[in-house]
DRENPA-279258 format. One line per 2 residues: number of its first residue (from 0); their letters; for each residue x negated, y, z negated of C-alpha. Coordinates in Angstrom, 3 decimals. Each point is the difference from the previous one (the first is absolute). Layout:
<nodes>
NUM) a) X:Y:Z | ...
</nodes>
This chain:
<nodes>
0) xx) -91.000:105.089:-97.039 | -1.521:3.383:-0.867
2) xx) 1.073:0.538:-3.595 | -0.355:-3.126:-2.137
4) xx) 1.244:1.636:-3.221 | 3.148:1.241:1.753
6) xx) 0.570:-3.430:1.557 | -0.253:-1.776:-3.352
8) xx) 2.233:2.450:-1.909 | 2.696:-0.134:2.696
10) xx) -0.174:-3.794:0.192 | 0.481:-0.247:-3.771
12) xx) 3.000:2.330:0.150 | 1.638:-1.739:2.966
14) xx) -0.373:-3.370:-1.695 | 1.650:1.287:-3.197
16) xx) 2.708:1.773:1.999 | 0.757:-3.220:1.896
18) xx) 0.612:-1.856:-3.268 | 2.160:2.805:-1.356
20) xx) 2.136:0.408:3.130 | 0.377:-3.766:0.431
22) xx) 1.223:-0.190:-3.581 | 2.577:2.699:0.761
24) xx) 1.322:-1.993:2.951 | 0.122:-3.265:-1.939
26) xx) 1.890:1.860:-2.739 | 2.819:0.882:2.398
28) xx) -1.116:3.287:1.599 | 0.886:0.093:3.694
30) xx) -1.952:1.586:2.824 | 2.356:2.236:2.005
32) xx) 0.394:-0.551:3.742 | 1.097:2.202:2.856
34) xx) 1.556:-0.968:3.313 | -2.415:0.439:2.862
36) xx) 2.030:0.454:3.168 | -3.011:0.328:2.295
38) xx) -0.060:-3.060:2.272 | -3.343:-1.661:0.665
40) xx) -1.067:-2.907:2.157 | -0.230:-2.283:-3.040
42) xx) 3.192:1.337:-1.593 | 2.414:1.095:2.794
44) xx) 2.847:0.684:-2.430 | -0.084:1.519:-3.459
46) xx) -2.286:-0.830:-2.896 | -0.451:1.017:-3.591
48) xx) -3.210:1.731:-1.034 | -1.140:-0.120:-3.653
50) xx) -0.453:3.419:-1.624 | -2.999:-1.156:-2.011
52) xx) -1.426:3.511:-0.262 | 3.160:1.230:-1.716
54) xx) -0.072:-2.974:-2.364 | -3.600:0.844:-0.957
56) xx) 0.740:3.730:-0.339 | 2.818:-0.700:-2.447
58) xx) -2.475:-1.868:-2.228 | -3.070:2.202:0.337
60) xx) 0.426:1.224:-3.578 | -0.185:-3.586:-1.217
62) xx) -3.056:-0.695:2.173 | -1.706:3.140:-1.346
64) xx) -0.048:-1.604:-3.439 | -2.144:-2.910:1.210
66) xx) -3.569:0.060:-1.415 | -1.508:-0.015:3.492
68) xx) 2.014:3.032:1.183 | -2.166:2.853:-1.438
70) xx) -3.342:-1.330:1.353 | 1.558:-0.522:3.435
72) xx) 1.498:3.511:0.032 | -3.288:1.545:-1.141
74) xx) -1.927:-1.829:2.730 | 2.449:1.173:2.647
76) xx) -0.207:3.594:-1.243 | -3.707:0.086:0.928
78) xx) 0.582:-0.760:3.689 | -0.844:2.881:2.346
80) xx) 3.180:-0.052:2.130 | 2.881:-1.483:-1.968
82) xx) 2.577:2.334:1.620 | -1.023:-1.404:3.392
84) xx) 0.810:-3.498:-1.217 | 3.437:1.078:-1.211
86) xx) 0.745:1.605:3.364 | -1.110:-3.201:1.766
88) xx) 2.449:-1.943:-2.157 | 2.803:2.448:0.816
90) xx) 0.107:1.437:-3.525 | 0.437:3.598:-1.078
92) xx) -3.111:1.468:-1.602 | 0.944:1.288:-3.464
94) xx) -0.972:3.606:-0.672 | -0.910:1.721:-3.229
96) xx) -0.667:-2.996:-2.239 | -3.407:-1.620:0.520
98) xx) 1.041:-3.068:-2.009 | 2.911:-0.684:2.367
100) xx) -2.323:-0.598:2.982 | -1.623:-3.286:-1.159
102) xx) 3.333:-1.155:-1.465 | 1.663:0.494:3.372
104) xx) -2.938:-1.685:1.762 | 0.263:-3.072:-2.237
106) xx) 3.674:-0.314:0.827 | -0.814:0.323:3.715
108) xx) -2.724:-2.644:-0.349 | 2.436:-2.470:-1.547
110) xx) 2.380:0.754:2.842 | -2.722:-0.791:2.518
112) xx) -0.513:-3.414:-1.605 | 3.648:-1.007:-0.519
114) xx) 1.807:2.246:2.479 | 1.975:-2.817:1.637
116) xx) -0.266:-2.650:-2.719 | 2.730:-1.457:-2.171
118) xx) -2.314:-1.704:-2.469 | -2.894:1.462:-1.931
120) xx) -3.234:-1.953:0.055 | -3.605:1.112:0.234
122) xx) -0.898:-0.790:3.601 | -3.724:0.506:0.604
124) xx) 0.440:0.598:3.725 | 2.740:2.609:-0.496
126) xx) -2.115:1.730:-2.631 | -3.067:-0.006:2.259
128) xx) 1.969:1.561:2.849 | 1.582:2.672:-2.193
130) xx) -3.328:0.864:-1.606 | -1.736:0.259:3.381
132) xx) 2.664:2.483:1.136 | -0.428:2.025:-3.205
134) xx) -3.775:0.246:0.403 | 0.203:0.735:3.714
136) xx) 2.240:3.019:-0.574 | -1.333:1.239:-3.343
138) xx) -3.640:-0.059:1.128 | 0.619:1.446:3.453
140) xx) -2.668:2.619:0.683 | -2.148:-1.228:-2.908
142) xx) -3.139:-2.061:-0.219 | -0.215:-2.553:-2.776
144) xx) -3.516:-0.830:-1.122 | -0.837:-2.872:-2.347
146) xx) -3.264:-0.109:-1.934 | -1.182:-3.097:-1.905
148) xx) -2.971:-0.418:-2.296 | -1.028:-2.600:-2.553
150) xx) 0.164:0.906:-3.694 | -2.895:-1.684:-1.780
152) xx) 0.335:-0.932:-3.649 | 3.818:0.047:-0.100
154) xx) 2.309:-3.035:-0.019 | 3.746:0.631:0.078
156) xx) 2.589:-2.401:-1.374 | 2.770:1.041:2.438
158) xx) -0.182:-0.288:3.771 | 0.382:3.782:0.347
160) xx) -0.222:3.024:-2.293 | 1.471:3.113:1.693
162) xx) -1.676:3.197:-1.194 | 2.161:2.475:1.908
164) xx) -0.190:2.092:3.185 | -1.006:-2.912:2.222
166) xx) -2.784:-1.318:-2.239 | 0.061:-3.509:-1.499
168) xx) -2.276:-2.643:-1.471 | 0.648:-3.294:1.779
170) xx) -1.214:-3.558:-0.454 | -2.128:-0.555:3.099
172) xx) 1.430:-3.441:0.771 | 3.487:1.505:0.520
174) xx) -1.132:2.221:2.896 | 1.286:-1.444:3.246
176) xx) -2.355:1.841:2.354 | -3.126:0.847:-1.983
178) xx) -3.426:0.582:1.568 | -2.238:-3.062:0.128
180) xx) -1.580:-0.856:-3.336 | 2.094:2.330:-2.147
182) xx) 2.336:-2.722:-1.281 | -2.525:-2.816:-0.458
184) xx) -0.072:0.289:-3.802 | 3.338:-1.216:-1.475
186) xx) -0.382:2.448:-2.925 | -1.052:3.017:2.069
188) xx) 1.946:3.237:-0.328 | 0.416:2.461:2.865
190) xx) 1.032:3.654:-0.082 | 2.525:0.639:2.789
192) xx) 0.791:3.576:1.012 | 2.656:0.868:2.604
194) xx) -0.067:3.577:1.287 | 2.359:1.876:2.284
196) xx) -1.244:2.875:2.153 | 1.189:1.970:3.001
198) xx) -1.111:-1.578:3.267 | -3.423:1.278:1.021
200) xx) -0.714:1.685:-3.324 | -2.915:-2.335:-0.771
202) xx) -0.250:0.752:-3.738 | 1.011:-3.429:-1.322
204) xx) -3.505:-1.292:-0.789 | -0.948:3.213:-1.794
206) xx) 3.118:-0.245:-2.156 | -0.606:-3.719:-0.583
208) xx) -3.530:0.636:-1.228 | 1.219:2.564:-2.528
210) xx) 2.800:-2.271:-1.275 | -2.305:-3.016:-0.315
212) xx) -2.634:1.984:-1.898 | 2.676:1.076:-2.491
214) xx) 1.049:-3.651:-0.391 | -3.575:-1.041:-0.687
216) xx) -0.369:2.737:-2.633 | 3.169:-1.203:-1.725
218) xx) -1.141:-3.636:0.008 | -3.419:0.873:-1.425
220) xx) 1.649:1.918:-2.825 | 2.631:-2.697:-0.550
222) xx) -2.241:-2.900:-1.021 | -3.590:-0.549:-1.083
224) xx) -0.402:-2.580:2.784 | -0.183:3.112:2.224
226) xx) 1.879:-1.340:3.062 | -1.134:1.661:3.205
228) xx) 0.807:0.054:3.681 | -2.086:-2.075:2.358
230) xx) -2.532:1.591:2.360 | 2.226:-0.337:3.078
232) xx) 3.589:0.882:0.873 | 1.999:-1.136:3.018
234) xx) 2.421:2.358:1.727 | 2.428:-0.217:2.883
236) xx) 2.735:2.191:1.437 | 3.379:-1.132:1.297
238) xx) -0.906:-3.687:-0.035 | -3.248:0.359:1.981
240) xx) -3.238:-1.825:-0.672 | -1.838:0.264:-3.295
242) xx) -2.838:2.524:-0.173 | -2.717:-0.385:-2.673
244) xx) -0.677:3.221:-1.901 | -2.923:0.317:-2.489
246) xx) 0.990:1.299:-3.441 | -2.404:2.106:-2.057
248) xx) 1.029:-1.723:-3.226 | -3.406:-1.091:-1.265
250) xx) -0.806:-3.359:-1.560 | 1.868:-1.750:-2.792
252) xx) -2.027:-1.346:-2.885 | 1.167:-3.559:-0.850
254) xx) 2.086:0.352:-3.168 | 2.604:-2.750:0.148
256) xx) 3.522:0.462:1.315 | 3.016:1.931:-1.186
258) xx) 3.188:-2.093:-0.013 | 3.081:2.139:0.573
260) xx) 2.950:-1.755:-1.639 | 3.561:0.652:1.170
262) xx) 0.841:2.004:-3.126 | -2.946:2.344:0.688
264) xx) 1.165:0.981:3.482 | 2.229:2.897:-1.064
266) xx) -2.674:1.543:-2.278 | -2.590:-0.277:2.793
268) xx) 2.430:1.525:2.500 | 0.615:2.949:-2.312
270) xx) -3.718:0.377:-0.732 | -0.930:0.046:3.700
272) xx) 2.605:2.705:0.550 | -1.467:2.119:-2.798
274) xx) -3.559:-0.380:1.297 | 1.118:0.923:3.510
276) xx) 1.759:3.154:-1.194 | -2.321:1.139:-2.793
278) xx) -3.530:-0.730:1.225 | -1.762:3.397:0.099
280) xx) -1.890:1.125:3.083 | -2.553:2.184:-1.785
282) xx) -1.290:0.849:-3.435 | -1.670:-1.958:-2.792
284) xx) 2.646:-2.726:-0.109 | -0.231:-0.673:3.755
286) xx) -3.805:-0.099:-0.186 | 0.010:-2.328:-3.005
288) xx) 2.533:-2.305:1.662 | -2.213:-0.283:3.069
290) xx) -3.067:-0.752:-2.139 | 1.989:-2.663:-1.823
292) xx) 0.917:-1.617:3.322 | -3.598:0.155:1.199
294) xx) -0.954:-1.909:-3.133 | 2.557:-2.668:0.895
296) xx) -1.748:-0.437:3.360 | -3.524:-0.555:-1.336
298) xx) -1.316:-3.570:0.323 | -0.898:-0.207:-3.715
300) xx) 1.086:1.546:-3.271 | -3.471:1.516:-0.497
302) xx) 0.345:1.903:3.272 | 3.475:1.168:-1.037
304) xx) -1.316:1.474:-3.255 | -1.051:3.410:1.335
306) xx) 3.210:0.439:1.997 | 2.127:-0.645:-3.050
308) xx) -2.143:2.170:-2.256 | 0.309:2.875:2.472
310) xx) 3.773:-0.474:0.039 | 0.029:0.137:-3.796
312) xx) -2.239:3.090:0.076 | 2.393:1.813:2.347
314) xx) 2.951:-0.698:-2.289 | -1.512:0.263:-3.497
316) xx) -3.428:1.676:-0.140 | -0.520:3.499:-1.427
318) xx) 0.186:2.357:2.979 | -2.621:2.393:-1.425
320) xx) -2.654:-2.680:-0.510 | -1.898:-2.414:2.192
322) xx) 0.070:-3.752:-0.374 | 2.638:-2.068:-1.708
324) xx) 0.561:2.098:-3.148 | 3.475:-0.660:-1.383
326) xx) 0.784:-2.969:2.247 | -0.272:-2.831:-2.533
328) xx) 1.991:1.800:-2.715 | 2.812:1.051:2.332
330) xx) 0.303:-3.366:1.773 | 0.281:-1.719:-3.380
332) xx) 2.535:2.547:-1.282 | 2.369:-0.675:2.916
334) xx) -0.610:-3.696:0.708 | -0.328:-1.544:-3.466
336) xx) 2.090:-0.259:-3.113 | -1.418:1.971:-2.972
338) xx) -1.493:-3.128:-1.583 | -1.761:-0.946:3.261
340) xx) -1.275:3.416:1.073 | -3.451:-0.356:-1.516
342) xx) -0.561:-3.303:1.795 | 1.093:1.334:3.419
344) xx) -2.022:3.174:-0.478 | -3.082:-2.112:-0.681
346) xx) 0.659:-2.118:3.098 | 0.298:3.065:2.237
348) xx) -3.224:1.428:-1.447 | -1.681:-3.331:0.707
350) xx) 1.189:0.142:3.624 | -1.360:3.547:0.324
352) xx) -3.367:-1.027:-1.415 | -0.130:-2.940:2.426
354) xx) 0.215:2.208:3.104 | -3.626:1.201:0.030
356) xx) -1.310:-3.555:-0.335 | 2.350:-1.119:2.798
358) xx) -1.356:2.772:2.245 | -3.546:-1.170:-0.658
360) xx) 0.952:-3.582:0.876 | -0.587:-1.339:-3.493
362) xx) 3.576:-1.264:-0.447 | 1.015:-3.297:1.542
364) xx) 3.485:-1.413:0.329 | 0.980:-1.885:-3.135
366) xx) 3.248:-0.880:-1.714 | -0.510:2.529:-2.805
368) xx) -0.851:2.785:2.485 | 3.008:-0.839:2.169
370) xx) 2.256:0.015:-3.066 | -1.294:3.421:-1.083
372) xx) 0.469:1.605:3.416 | 3.399:-1.610:0.513
374) xx) 1.108:1.325:-3.397 | -0.826:3.514:1.187
376) xx) 1.856:-0.648:3.261 | 3.048:-1.265:-1.886
378) xx) 0.128:3.205:-2.072 | -0.200:2.130:3.143
380) xx) 2.670:-2.107:1.702 | 2.355:0.464:-2.945
382) xx) -0.566:3.767:-0.118 | 0.432:0.546:3.757
384) xx) 3.079:-2.219:0.078 | 1.645:1.844:-2.884
386) xx) -0.727:3.416:1.481 | 1.472:-0.956:3.393
388) xx) 3.055:-1.503:-1.727 | 0.529:3.172:-2.026
390) xx) -0.703:-1.642:-3.381 | -3.127:2.128:-0.555
392) xx) -0.550:3.718:0.508 | -2.719:0.517:2.678
394) xx) -1.767:2.396:-2.403 | -1.796:-2.973:-1.528
396) xx) -2.680:1.927:-1.913 | 2.645:1.955:-1.888
398) xx) 2.116:-3.121:-0.625 | -3.004:-1.899:-1.365
400) xx) -1.144:2.889:-2.187 | 3.511:0.403:-1.430
402) xx) 0.093:-3.709:-0.840 | -3.397:0.172:-1.695
404) xx) 1.015:3.075:-1.986 | 3.238:-1.585:-1.152
406) xx) -1.873:-3.099:-1.164 | -2.495:2.093:-1.968
408) xx) 2.854:1.743:-1.812 | 1.530:-3.272:-1.173
</nodes>
């Protein structure tokens, strides 16, 4: 099996379709038959052949209303050679309407499972055979690479959380063929990325690295536990052996775990999509985001302090002055309610004043120091998250100054 997400969405649809079609038959609907006059060794005379495909085609509108139909159609639409599969199944390739192609392929897939059947049940062996044929044809001429890496600091409630375009968060214990040691922890979460590429292209690992870095950025902005990818990924192509690949993801400071509940999966999926599309490649925001992530990788909060102050400086400091002028006031204006602005401003100023002592080695890790630095990090996380989501204008100095001015006029 190359594409696990496709396999699962098709299996869910076929199982629902089996119940629906079986209910039609039990309600009195009859499968048409045709007379097959071709003699065979087992049937030297005539026999009747069930026209199961026609029976399914007449009810495809009803099957399209099943909850599992849209995910299955969307998964099929992403295959590289769906027309080739239709031709293999003896179907006409629809022209002009892109939505008709996966619809026609789903109908052909059901025909492959129940082509000569007179009862509708989910048969695992029939499904396995039909799915193997689909993958063999649809991925002809393509290489399918799979990349796995542990996600530290994240526990998912579901067995799998699809994030789109071949990327998913998976409970490690559900992986049937994981590299040794990856699934030892029953609560471990693994990022699974399936990539398709033209045979011999050799760009899969480069693409995987970029996609996984975007995932890590999204997870760090999602929760203050700062989930991060492990130091090693495992990759293989077309079912070959696993190859260990070092990841330049830095360390993760122990900060507890983030529990992803089932009701949070859709928001996380949407957030990861936004981060992937809207993360800037250059400019102040890109630089500040990288400094924020470097702070997440430091072994202690004290060591993260300068990274996070520099990120705040890039976003909020007066551009015509040196140092951190304007940072505390603007961070407080955006991140705190009017009644709490003075307190947050004082906390940011305290963090700024702590930096010189930290550089000189006079500051040791302590609960109150960790709380101060983490408060600064939380403000940065909220600002960066809101900018990437489109809730905040990237011109943060102007936004903060406008907020301060409006408060003064009240």
